[in-house]
C-alpha positions in Angstrom: 25.0 18.0 10.9 27.2 15.4 8.9 26.0 12.2 7.5 27.0 9.5 5.0 23.6 9.8 3.1 20.7 12.1 3.2 17.4 10.7 2.3 14.9 13.5 1.1 11.6 12.1 1.8 10.2 10.2 4.7 7.6 7.9 3.4 8.0 4.2 2.7 10.7 4.4 -0.1 12.7 6.9 1.7 12.6 4.9 5.2 13.4 1.7 3.4 16.5 3.0 1.6 17.4 4.3 5.0 16.8 1.1 6.9 19.1 -0.8 4.3 21.9 1.7 4.6 21.8 1.8 8.1 22.1 -2.0 8.1 25.4 -1.7 6.0 26.8 0.6 8.9 26.2 4.1 6.9 25.0 7.0 9.1 21.5 8.3 7.5 19.8 11.3 8.1 15.9 11.4 6.7 14.5 14.8 5.8 10.7 14.5 6.1 8.0 17.2 4.6 5.8 19.2 6.6 2.0 18.3 7.3 0.9 19.8 4.0 2.9 17.4 2.1 1.1 14.9 -0.3 1.9 11.4 1.3 1.2 8.2 -0.9 2.6 6.1 2.1 -0.6 7.1 4.2 -3.2 6.6 1.6 -2.2 3.5 -0.5 -3.9 0.0 -1.0 -1.5 -2.0 1.1 -0.9 -4.5 -1.6 2.3 -6.6 -2.2 1.5 -7.3 -5.9 3.1 -8.9 -8.6 0.6 -9.7 -11.3 0.1 -7.4 -14.1 3.4 -5.6 -13.5 5.9 -5.7 -16.2 3.9 -6.5 -19.2 6.0 -4.5 -21.3 9.1 -4.7 -19.5 9.9 -8.0 -17.8 12.7 -6.7 -15.5 10.0 -4.6 -13.7 8.3 -8.1 -12.9 11.3 -9.6 -12.1 12.1 -6.5 -9.5 8.5 -6.9 -8.0 9.1 -10.7 -7.7 12.4 -10.4 -5.9 10.7 -8.0 -3.5 7.7 -10.2 -3.1 9.8 -13.4 -2.2 11.8 -11.5 0.8 8.8 -9.3 2.0 8.0 -11.9 4.6 11.7 -12.3 5.9 11.8 -8.2 5.9 8.6 -7.7 7.7 9.6 -10.3 10.6 12.7 -8.4 11.1 11.2 -5.3 11.3 8.9 -6.8 14.1 11.2 -8.5 16.0 13.6 -5.4 16.1 10.7 -3.0 17.3 8.3 -5.0 18.9 5.9 -3.6 16.3 4.0 -6.2 14.3 4.0 -5.8 10.4 0.8 -7.8 9.5 1.5 -9.4 6.0 -0.7 -12.2 4.2 0.8 -13.4 1.4 -1.2 -16.6 0.1 -2.2 -15.2 -3.4 -4.3 -12.5 -5.0 -7.1 -12.2 -7.5 -7.5 -10.4 -10.7 -11.4 -10.6 -10.8 -13.0 -10.5 -14.3 -16.9 -9.7 -15.2 -16.6 -11.0 -18.7 -14.8 -14.0 -20.4 -13.3 -11.9 -23.1 -11.4 -9.7 -20.7 -10.3 -13.1 -18.7 -9.1 -14.4 -21.8 -7.1 -11.4 -23.2 -5.4 -10.9 -19.8 -4.5 -14.7 -19.7 -3.0 -14.3 -23.1 -0.8 -11.3 -21.9 0.1 -13.3 -18.8 1.3 -16.3 -21.1 3.7 -13.9 -23.1 5.2 -12.6 -20.1 5.5 -15.9 -18.3 7.7 -17.2 -21.4 9.9 -14.1 -20.9 10.5 -14.7 -17.5 11.4 -18.4 -18.2 8.2 -19.8 -16.8 8.6 -18.0 -13.2 5.2 -16.5 -13.2 2.9 -18.6 -10.9 -0.5 -18.4 -11.5 -3.9 -20.1 -11.9 -7.1 -19.4 -13.8 -10.2 -20.2 -11.9 -13.7 -20.1 -13.5 -16.6 -19.2 -11.4 -17.3 -22.2 -9.7 -13.9 -22.8 -8.6 -13.4 -19.2 -7.5 -16.7 -19.6 -5.4 -15.0 -22.6 -3.6 -12.3 -20.1 -2.5 -14.4 -17.1 -2.0 -18.0 -18.2 -1.0 -19.2 -14.7 -0.9 -18.2 -13.9 -4.6 -21.2 -12.5 -6.6 -22.5 -14.1 -9.7 -21.4 -11.3 -12.0 -17.8 -12.5 -11.5 -17.1 -14.8 -14.3 -13.7 -15.9 -12.9 -10.4 -14.7 -11.7 -6.7 -14.9 -12.1 -4.9 -16.2 -8.8 -1.3 -15.3 -8.6 0.4 -16.9 -5.9 3.4 -14.3 -5.2 0.7 -11.8 -4.3 -0.6 -10.5 -0.9 -1.2 -7.5 1.3 0.1 -5.8 4.2 -0.7 -2.9 6.7 1.0 0.0 5.4 0.8 2.2 8.2 1.8 -0.3 10.5 5.1 -0.8 8.0 5.6 2.9 8.2 5.7 3.1 11.9 7.8 0.1 12.4 10.3 1.4 9.6 10.6 4.8 11.3 11.1 3.3 14.9 13.9 0.7 13.4 15.6 3.4 11.6 15.9 5.4 14.9 16.9 2.6 16.8 19.9 1.9 14.6 20.9 5.5 14.9 19.3 7.0 12.0 18.1 10.7 12.4 14.4 11.4 11.1 13.9 14.8 11.0 10.3 15.9 10.5 8.9 19.4 9.1 12.1 19.7 6.8 11.0 21.1 3.3 14.1 21.1 1.2 14.5 24.1 -0.9 18.0 23.5 -2.5 20.7 20.8 -2.9 24.4 22.0 -3.6 27.7 20.2 -4.2 30.4 22.4 -3.4 32.1 19.9 -1.4 29.9 17.1 -0.6 26.4 18.0 -0.3 24.9 21.0 1.3 21.2 20.7 1.8 19.1 23.7 2.6 15.5 23.6 4.1 12.9 26.1 4.5 13.3 26.7 8.0 16.8 27.8 7.4 18.7 24.6 8.6 21.1 23.2 6.6 22.4 19.4 6.4 25.8 18.2 5.0 26.0 14.7 3.4 28.3 12.4 1.6 25.4 11.3 -0.8 21.7 12.4 -1.2 18.9 10.0 -2.3 15.8 11.9 -3.5 13.0 10.0 -2.5 10.4 12.8 -2.1 7.6 11.4 -4.2 5.9 14.3 -6.0 8.1 16.5 -4.3 10.9 15.1 -6.6 9.2 16.9 -9.8 10.2 20.3 -8.3 13.4 19.3 -6.5 14.8 16.9 -9.2 15.7 19.4 -12.0 18.0 21.3 -9.6 19.9 18.2 -9.1 20.4 17.2 -12.9 17.3 14.9 -13.0 14.3 15.0 -15.5 12.0 13.7 -12.7 9.2 13.4 -15.2 6.6 12.4 -12.7 3.0 13.2 -12.5 0.1 12.6 -9.7 -2.6 10.1 -10.3 -5.5 10.1 -7.6 -6.8 7.1 -6.0 -10.0 7.1 -4.0 -10.8 4.3 -1.4 -13.5 3.2 0.9 -13.3 1.6 4.3 -16.2 -0.3 5.7 -16.9 -1.2 9.5 -15.0 -4.3 10.9 -16.7 -7.5 9.6 -16.6 -11.1 10.1 -14.1 -12.8 7.4 -15.8 -11.9 4.1 -12.9 -12.3 1.7 -10.2 -14.7 1.9 -7.6 -13.1 -0.8 -7.0 -9.4 -1.9 -7.9 -8.2 -5.2 -7.7 -5.0 -6.8 -11.2 -4.4 -5.9 -11.2 -5.0 -2.3 -9.2 -6.6 0.6 -10.0 -7.4 4.2 -7.5 -5.8 6.2 -5.9 -7.5 9.3 -8.4 -5.3 11.5 -11.3 -6.8 9.9 -12.5 -3.8 7.7 -12.6 -4.0 4.0 -10.8 -1.7 2.0 -12.4 -0.9 -1.4 -10.6 1.0 -4.2 -9.1 2.5 -6.1 -9.8 5.0 -8.8 -7.2 6.0 -11.4 -7.9 9.5 -11.9 -5.7 12.3 -13.6 -6.7 15.3 -11.9 -3.5 16.9 -11.0 -2.8 17.9 -7.2 -6.2 17.2 -6.1 -6.7 14.4 -3.5 -10.2 15.2 -2.6 -12.8 12.5 -2.6 -15.9 12.8 -4.9 -19.4 11.3 -5.0 -19.0 9.7 -8.5 -15.5 8.2 -7.5 -16.8 6.7 -4.6 -20.1 5.7 -6.0 -18.2 3.7 -8.8 -15.8 2.1 -6.4 -18.9 1.0 -4.1 -20.9 -0.4 -7.3 -17.8 -2.3 -8.5 -17.3 -3.9 -5.1 -21.1 -4.9 -4.5 -20.9 -6.6 -8.2 -17.7 -8.8 -6.9 -19.0 -9.4 -3.2 -23.0 -8.6 -2.9 -22.7 -9.0 0.9 -21.0 -5.7 1.0 -24.2 -3.8 0.2 -25.1 -4.4 3.9 -22.0 -3.2 5.1 -21.6 0.2 6.9 -18.9 2.6 5.5 -16.8 4.5 8.1 -14.6 6.6 5.9 -13.3 7.4 2.7 -10.0 9.3 1.5 -8.1 10.1 -1.6 -4.3 10.0 -2.2 -1.9 10.8 -5.0 0.0 8.1 -6.7 3.6 8.9 -8.1 3.7 7.6 -11.7 6.4 8.0 -14.4 5.5 8.3 -18.1 5.6 4.7 -18.6 4.7 3.7 -14.8 8.0 2.1 -14.1 10.1 3.2 -11.0 13.2 5.5 -11.9 16.6 4.8 -10.4 19.0 7.4 -11.7 22.4 8.8 -10.4 22.6 12.6 -11.4 25.3 13.1 -14.1 25.5 16.6 -12.9 26.0 15.8 -9.3 27.5 12.4 -8.9 26.5 10.9 -5.6 22.9 12.1 -6.0 20.3 9.6 -6.7 16.5 9.7 -7.8 14.6 6.8 -6.5 10.9 7.0 -7.2 8.1 4.4 -7.9 4.3 4.1 -7.4 4.7 0.6 -5.9 6.6 1.5 -2.4 4.7 -1.2 -0.4 5.6 -4.1 -2.9 9.3 -2.8 -3.5 9.8 -2.1 0.2 11.7 -5.2 0.8 13.8 -4.8 -2.5 14.5 -1.2 -1.5 15.8 -2.2 2.1 17.6 -5.2 1.0 18.9 -4.9 -2.5 18.8 -1.1 -3.5 21.6 -0.3 -1.0 24.1 -2.1 -3.1 23.4 -0.2 -6.3 23.7 3.0 -4.3 26.9 1.9 -2.7 28.2 0.7 -6.2 29.0 -3.1 -4.8 29.7 -6.3 -6.8 26.2 -7.4 -5.4 24.3 -4.4 -7.1 21.1 -5.3 -8.9 21.1 -4.5 -12.6 18.6 -1.4 -12.6 19.7 0.1 -16.1 16.3 -0.3 -17.5 14.9 2.0 -14.7 17.1 4.9 -15.4 15.9 8.2 -17.2 17.7 7.6 -20.6 14.4 6.0 -21.4 12.8 9.2 -21.5 15.1 10.9 -23.8 13.7 12.8 -26.7 14.7 11.6 -30.1 
């Protein structure tokens, strides 16, 4: 099988890149792992989120903003193409605070970042009374919030389904159960899978999440990524209780409230734990006391993909030119940028975004 691009990884990141390349007339084959693969795309919090990103690297804030600004158009096109709605609500999001000290310290950092971005960082500080007018169910322990107007949330599973459907509609191949064992470059790329199948491609994009840690070094990448566990809770469907999402809780389009998430360094362990879930529940009830009466219907744990500094990695291999590493922990937020903008970088066009600060040179040992 010969294709212009082989995308290793069939999650949100890989499918978004595949979608953008197909729109440019390239042939694309997506190689998705087996059922035992760790899948961040199916366990994330669903935020399209700008605030707090890029505190130490303004280019990351800009990249997130670029994606957030074109997310609605991207979602609408997916829906029109496939008939599968991709729910998006983008009317701002909250960073909730339980102390004046943390609120003031965060605002100070935001002001520094805003200055570096030339003023393009639209947020507002709400004291408790102002927040209560926006969120009548907010609890008295919340002293205030930062409302960032570029933030929002989407349905990640519906995004994943729509992307896969539209990739196939445009002629892309999505091959499931394909665990890649080796990538060679004798003449073009030869990709070997554990089931004995091989795929030939002109270029390769490694977007396999945590799978890139093992495969990346074989392709000339450092791929210094690690897992971080996030546990979440889901309530029963409820009447409207939360108007805007926060990092503590969001009310999804179907009515349930998603509570999360933990940040745990536990290796490749995606189990839920009683202490983790209890901590999430306590914080959510402190923010929204009405949740104390809500029934919980399920919980899960999933693994984020993190680089040492938390930023994305976009790198072309120096050992295998034409092989690219694309990895991040903000696959939902950056889905629109990966679909609309990243293909120009892969193709080396004049419109290619400047992603130099995200290459692996920043991890060089001095």
